[in-house]
C-alpha positions in Angstrom: 98.0 85.9 91.7 99.8 89.5 90.8 98.2 92.8 90.1 98.9 95.9 88.6 97.2 99.7 89.4 97.8 102.0 86.6 96.9 105.7 88.0 96.9 108.6 85.3 96.7 112.2 86.8 96.0 115.2 84.9 97.3 118.5 86.9 97.9 122.2 86.1 101.1 121.8 88.0 103.8 123.1 86.1 106.0 120.1 84.2 109.3 121.1 87.5 106.8 121.2 90.1 105.0 118.2 89.1 108.3 116.2 89.0 109.5 117.7 92.6 106.2 116.6 94.1 106.7 112.9 92.5 110.1 112.5 93.4 109.4 114.2 97.2 106.8 111.4 97.9 108.6 108.2 96.0 110.5 106.9 99.2 106.7 106.8 100.9 106.3 103.9 98.6 109.8 101.6 99.4 107.5 100.6 102.5 104.4 99.5 101.6 103.8 95.8 101.8 103.3 93.8 98.9 104.4 96.3 96.3 107.1 94.9 93.9 107.7 97.7 92.0 106.6 101.1 90.6 107.1 102.7 87.4 106.4 106.4 86.5 105.5 107.8 83.5 104.7 111.1 82.1 102.6 111.9 78.6 104.5 114.0 76.8 101.5 115.4 74.8 99.1 116.4 77.6 101.7 116.6 80.6 99.7 114.1 82.5 101.9 111.7 84.7 100.6 107.5 85.9 102.4 105.6 88.1 102.1 102.1 87.5 102.1 99.8 90.8 103.2 95.9 90.6 101.5 94.0 93.5 102.4 90.6 95.2 98.6 89.8 94.9 95.1 91.4 95.1 95.3 92.0 98.7 98.1 94.0 98.5 96.7 96.2 96.2 93.6 96.7 98.0 95.6 97.2 101.3 97.7 100.1 99.3 94.1 101.7 98.1 93.3 102.3 101.7 96.0 103.5 102.9 96.7 107.4 103.5 99.5 107.2 100.9 97.0 106.2 98.5 94.3 108.3 99.3 96.6 111.6 99.2 97.4 111.2 95.4 94.8 113.4 94.7 96.0 116.2 96.4 99.4 115.7 96.2 99.2 116.5 92.4 96.4 118.5 92.7 94.6 116.4 90.0 92.4 118.5 88.0 91.3 114.2 86.9 92.8 111.1 88.4 92.0 107.9 86.6 92.6 104.3 88.5 92.5 100.9 86.6 92.9 97.3 88.1 94.0 94.5 86.2 95.3 91.0 87.6 98.5 90.1 86.0 97.9 87.0 83.5 101.6 86.3 82.5 104.6 88.3 81.7 106.4 88.3 78.1 109.6 87.4 79.7 109.4 85.7 82.9 112.9 85.8 83.6 112.8 89.6 84.2 111.1 91.9 86.6 109.1 93.4 87.7 106.8 90.4 88.8 
């Protein structure tokens, strides 16, 4: 079953520096086994950023969570607070569209 990882980061970095770091690290996610797509987002009212990861299955998600790349997320963005949530994909609204 496909899986979703939602990661929300609260940081005191200014928005430009935070975005620079997001972009700098982005290429490293291309080689994560089982990662189908990653969506980057920002809450305009708080400045918090998020990553929404779509994995082929729970095993790929769990392997990513144990990776060096995942473990460095809080440090890379100088996170004051980080929230991680994991979901099983039930079904897509539009099965003919991505990311799953």
